[in-house]
C-alpha positions in Angstrom: 10.0 11.8 -22.6 9.0 9.3 -19.9 6.7 10.6 -17.2 7.2 9.5 -13.6 4.5 10.2 -11.0 6.0 10.9 -7.6 3.6 10.4 -4.7 4.3 13.4 -2.5 7.6 15.3 -2.6 8.5 14.8 1.1 11.2 12.7 2.8 14.0 12.0 0.3 12.2 13.8 -2.5 15.1 16.0 -3.6 17.2 12.9 -4.3 14.4 11.5 -6.5 13.9 14.8 -8.3 17.6 15.2 -9.0 17.8 11.6 -10.2 14.8 12.1 -12.5 16.4 15.2 -14.0 19.6 13.3 -14.6 17.8 10.4 -16.2 15.9 12.7 -18.6 12.4 11.9 -17.3 9.6 14.3 -16.4 8.8 14.1 -12.7 5.2 14.8 -11.9 4.5 15.4 -8.2 1.1 14.5 -6.6 0.4 16.6 -3.5 -2.1 19.0 -1.9 -2.1 22.7 -3.0 -1.3 24.0 0.5 1.5 21.4 1.0 3.0 22.4 -2.4 3.0 26.0 -1.1 4.9 24.9 2.0 7.7 23.2 0.1 11.1 24.9 0.4 11.8 27.0 -2.7 14.8 24.8 -3.6 12.3 21.8 -3.8 9.7 23.7 -5.9 12.3 24.8 -8.4 13.1 21.1 -9.1 9.4 20.1 -9.8 8.5 20.4 -13.5 4.8 19.5 -13.1 2.3 19.1 -10.3 -1.0 17.3 -10.0 -3.3 18.1 -7.0 -5.4 15.6 -5.1 -6.6 15.1 -1.6 -4.7 12.3 0.3 -6.9 12.9 3.4 -9.3 10.6 1.5 -6.9 7.8 0.2 -9.6 6.0 -1.8 -10.6 9.1 -3.7 -7.0 10.1 -4.2 -6.3 6.7 -5.7 -9.2 7.1 -8.1 -8.2 10.7 -9.0 -4.6 9.7 -9.7 -5.7 6.7 -11.7 -7.8 8.9 -14.0 -5.0 11.4 -14.3 -2.4 8.8 -15.2 -4.7 7.2 -17.8 -5.6 10.5 -19.3 -2.2 12.3 -19.3 0.0 9.2 -19.6 2.3 8.0 -16.8 5.2 5.5 -17.3 6.1 4.9 -13.7 4.9 5.4 -10.1 7.3 6.1 -7.3 6.3 6.4 -3.6 8.3 8.9 -1.6 6.4 9.9 1.5 6.4 6.9 3.8 2.7 7.1 4.7 1.6 7.0 1.1 3.7 4.0 -0.1 0.6 1.7 0.0 -1.2 4.2 -2.3 1.8 4.1 -4.7 1.7 0.3 -4.8 -2.0 0.2 -5.5 -1.8 2.9 -8.2 1.0 1.0 -10.0 -1.0 -2.2 -9.8 -4.1 -0.5 -11.3 -2.0 0.9 -14.1 -0.1 -2.3 -14.8 3.2 -0.7 -13.9 6.1 -2.2 -11.9 5.5 -1.8 -8.1 5.0 -3.8 -4.9 2.3 -6.3 -4.0 -0.8 -4.2 -3.4 -2.2 -6.9 -1.1 0.7 -6.6 1.3 1.5 -2.9 0.8 -0.1 -1.9 4.1 2.4 -4.1 5.9 5.2 -1.8 4.7 3.6 1.1 6.6 1.5 -0.4 9.4 3.6 -2.1 12.1 0.7 -4.2 13.3 0.2 -5.8 9.9 4.0 -6.0 9.5 4.4 -8.0 12.7 1.7 -10.4 11.4 3.5 -10.9 8.1 6.8 -11.5 9.8 5.2 -14.2 11.9 3.4 -15.7 8.9 6.6 -15.9 6.9 9.0 -16.9 9.7 11.0 -13.7 9.7 13.0 -13.2 13.0 11.4 -10.2 14.8 10.6 -9.1 18.3 7.8 -10.8 20.1 4.8 -8.5 19.9 1.6 -7.9 21.9 -1.1 -5.6 20.5 -3.5 -3.5 22.5 -6.1 -0.8 22.0 -5.9 0.8 25.5 -3.8 0.7 28.6 -5.9 -1.7 30.5 -5.9 -4.2 27.7 -2.1 -3.8 27.4 -1.6 -4.5 31.1 -3.7 -7.6 30.9 -2.1 -9.0 27.8 1.4 -8.3 29.2 0.5 -10.3 32.3 -0.7 -13.2 30.2 2.1 -13.0 27.6 5.1 -13.3 29.9 7.2 -10.5 28.3 9.8 -9.0 30.6 10.9 -5.5 31.0 12.5 -3.5 29.4 9.9 -3.3 26.6 9.4 -1.1 23.5 6.0 0.6 23.2 5.3 2.1 19.7 2.3 3.2 17.6 1.2 1.0 14.7 1.4 3.9 12.2 3.9 6.7 12.8 7.4 7.6 11.7 10.5 9.5 12.9 10.5 7.7 16.3 7.3 9.7 17.2 5.6 8.0 20.1 8.2 5.3 20.6 9.3 4.6 24.2 11.6 2.1 26.0 10.1 1.4 29.4 11.7 -0.3 32.4 8.6 -1.2 34.4 4.8 -1.3 34.6 4.7 2.1 36.3 5.8 3.6 33.0 3.3 1.8 30.8 0.4 4.3 31.0 2.5 7.3 29.9 4.2 5.3 27.1 0.8 4.1 25.9 -0.5 7.7 25.9 2.6 8.8 23.9 2.0 6.1 21.3 -1.6 7.2 20.8 -0.9 11.0 20.8 -1.1 11.3 17.0 -4.3 9.7 15.6 -4.0 11.5 12.3 -1.2 11.6 9.8 0.5 14.9 9.3 0.4 16.9 7.1 -2.4 15.3 4.9 -4.7 14.4 7.8 -5.9 10.9 7.1 -6.7 8.7 10.2 -4.1 6.3 11.5 -4.4 2.9 13.2 -4.2 3.7 16.9 -3.3 0.1 17.9 -0.2 0.1 20.1 2.6 -2.5 19.8 4.3 -3.7 22.9 7.5 -5.6 22.0 10.4 -7.3 23.6 13.5 -5.1 23.8 16.1 -6.5 21.5 19.6 -6.1 22.8 22.4 -5.4 20.3 23.7 -2.8 18.0 21.2 -1.3 15.5 21.8 -1.1 11.8 19.9 -0.5 8.6 20.3 -2.2 5.3 19.4 -0.3 2.1 18.2 -2.5 -0.8 17.0 -2.2 -4.4 14.5 -4.8 -5.6 14.0 -5.6 -9.3 11.4 -8.1 -10.4 11.6 -9.8 -7.0 15.4 -10.0 -6.8 16.6 -8.2 -3.6 20.0 -6.5 -3.8 21.3 -5.2 -0.5 23.6 -2.2 -1.2 25.2 -1.6 2.1 24.9 -1.8 5.9 24.4 1.5 7.7 25.3 1.8 11.4 22.7 3.8 13.4 23.5 6.0 16.4 20.6 6.7 18.8 19.9 8.4 22.1 19.5 6.3 25.3 16.7 6.5 27.8 12.9 6.4 27.4 12.8 8.0 24.0 15.1 6.9 21.2 15.9 9.3 18.5 18.5 8.8 15.8 21.6 11.0 16.2 23.7 9.8 13.4 24.5 7.3 10.6 27.7 5.8 9.2 28.1 4.2 5.7 29.2 1.4 5.6 29.1 0.0 9.1 32.4 -1.4 10.4 31.5 -5.0 10.3 33.1 -8.3 9.2 31.9 -10.4 6.3 29.9 -12.9 8.5 27.9 -10.2 10.3 27.2 -8.4 7.0 26.0 -11.7 5.5 23.7 -12.3 8.5 22.2 -8.8 8.1 21.8 -9.2 4.4 20.1 -12.6 4.7 17.7 -11.5 7.3 16.9 -8.4 5.3 16.1 -10.4 2.2 13.6 -12.6 4.2 11.8 -9.5 5.6 11.6 -7.7 2.2 10.1 -10.7 0.5 7.6 -11.3 3.4 6.3 -7.7 2.8 5.8 -8.2 -0.9 8.4 -5.6 -2.0 9.0 -6.8 -5.5 9.9 -3.6 -7.5 11.4 -0.7 -5.6 13.6 0.0 -2.7 13.6 -1.1 1.0 14.9 0.6 4.1 15.3 -2.2 6.7 16.1 -1.5 10.4 17.4 -4.5 12.4 19.7 -5.5 15.2 22.6 -8.0 15.4 22.1 -10.2 18.4 24.9 -10.7 20.9 24.6 -14.5 20.6 24.4 -14.6 16.8 21.7 -13.9 14.2 19.6 -10.8 13.7 16.1 -9.6 14.3 14.1 -7.2 12.1 12.8 -4.0 13.8 10.9 -2.6 10.8 11.0 -2.1 7.1 9.9 0.8 4.9 9.2 0.6 1.1 11.0 3.9 0.5 14.3 5.6 0.3 16.0 6.1 3.7 15.9 9.5 5.3 18.7 11.2 7.3 20.5 12.0 4.0 21.6 8.4 3.8 21.2 8.3 0.0 23.9 11.0 -0.2 26.1 9.1 2.2 25.7 6.0 0.0 26.7 8.0 -3.1 29.8 9.4 -1.3 30.9 6.1 0.2 29.9 3.5 -2.5 29.3 5.6 -5.6 25.7 4.2 -6.0 22.7 6.4 -6.6 19.8 4.6 -4.9 17.3 7.2 -6.0 18.3 6.8 -9.6 18.0 3.0 -9.2 14.5 3.4 -7.7 13.3 5.4 -10.7 14.8 2.9 -13.2 13.1 0.0 -11.4 9.8 1.8 -11.6 10.3 2.2 -15.3 11.1 -1.5 -15.7 14.8 -1.0 -16.2 17.3 -3.1 -14.3 19.7 -0.7 -12.6 23.5 -1.1 -12.5 24.3 -1.4 -8.8 28.1 -1.8 -9.2 30.0 0.1 -6.5 32.2 2.9 -7.9 33.8 4.0 -4.6 35.2 2.3 -1.5 35.2 5.0 1.1 33.1 5.8 4.2 30.7 8.7 5.0 28.9 9.7 8.1 26.4 12.2 9.4 25.9 13.4 13.0 22.9 15.5 13.9 22.8 18.4 16.2 20.1 17.9 18.9 19.2 20.6 21.4 19.2 19.7 25.1 15.5 20.8 25.4 12.7 22.6 23.6 12.7 26.3 23.5 13.9 29.3 21.6 17.0 28.6 19.5 20.0 30.9 19.9 23.2 29.4 18.5 25.4 26.4 17.7 29.1 26.6 18.6 32.1 24.3 18.8 31.8 22.2 15.7 35.4 21.3 14.9 36.3 21.6 11.2 38.7 19.2 9.6 39.6 17.9 6.1 37.1 15.1 6.7 34.2 17.5 7.1 32.1 17.5 3.9 29.3 19.9 5.0 27.8 21.6 8.0 24.2 22.7 8.1 22.1 24.5 10.7 18.3 24.6 10.2 16.8 27.2 12.5 17.3 30.9 12.6 17.9 32.7 15.9 14.7 33.0 17.9 13.0 30.1 16.1 11.2 27.6 18.3 12.8 24.2 18.4 11.6 20.8 19.7 13.4 18.8 22.4 15.4 15.6 21.9 12.6 13.1 22.1 12.3 12.3 18.4 14.0 12.9 15.0 12.1 16.2 14.5 14.2 17.8 17.3 17.3 18.1 15.2 18.7 21.6 14.5 21.4 20.7 12.0 24.2 18.3 11.1 27.8 17.7 10.1 28.6 15.3 7.3 32.0 13.8 6.9 34.0 11.4 4.6 37.1 9.4 5.2 38.9 6.3 3.9 37.3 3.8 6.3 34.3 3.5 8.7 36.7 3.6 11.7 38.3 6.8 10.5 35.1 8.6 9.7 33.6 7.7 13.1 36.7 9.0 14.8 36.4 12.3 12.8 32.7 12.5 13.6 33.4 12.1 17.3 36.0 14.9 17.1 33.8 17.2 15.1 31.0 17.2 17.8 33.1 16.7 20.9 32.9 20.4 21.9 29.4 21.1 20.4 27.2 23.5 22.4 23.6 24.3 21.4 22.1 27.3 23.2 18.3 27.2 23.7 16.3 29.6 25.9 
């Protein structure tokens, strides 16, 4: 039986564990003992084998996992948790297994390095200014000529944590502080780059493109329409697969995605690319991750297109070219339940059920403390739907949450 080493069972780990089971391979999860204990019981039940290491020291973890793989035998390495995708790339390279370019792997995680690679390879992306403190940011903004609104974001975070859209200089200090509020990764605890990126605000509708890459050949699977909050903080409130776009716009997004994926050295794996279509034509890349998408998008793709991206990811890591032929022509959507403020959760009411509703989920129990709507961790549940077309599933999604009320004290 083939053995696949999964670097941390977080993010879209259940999709990968299920895919590994269906492929008949043995999934070995690398994690910390205390993090393994914190996994949901449903996740632990799907893990046949665990190897413990300490990712708070990435260099030592890489050495430990190299020794383990060479001693016990590992046929593939798959990175799941976004922060550890560079470790997965370096481990695969050490073992001579399919993976991404280890020299550019940090650019798939660190947005400062990513911006530099986009500039080097001519990938259309927002103009970016880097700063280490608020004073430096103000000075470089004055010299750089960027105009408000601007996006302020940390070099190394995820889930929209620390990302602000600001309208003027009076908001810069608070945005800068928010971007540097998490100097360490959670939950493993290794230090993060505290550089702050200040970028032009790109007008237009935001999408993501999910791709599978085999031996350097990038295969975009579909375009996903993203729904986000407005205001200073931008959290994602929903996704629709596929986006309701014409052939020309889809081709533009695919072409721009391929350029970005190649610039980052993603040669064997998957890529989650966030980008915007520009009102005047063309597209600009927002960022790319060398991982499966979150927000249950792999499930949406299975429902809408009949393609299992997690299965394809494992096959690529094993050196097997996956079959990416669509086996469905439908649409699927998810809309998240976001509380109006942080506090003690009481209830969710008003979700309208219909034949299009595939599943409804609520995360917290009554009296649980919940976060506010500033980032993706503020969600308290979701409704997932399917329909014949993107337009129909979006209409059904709007109807499902039109009377939604979330009580928080």
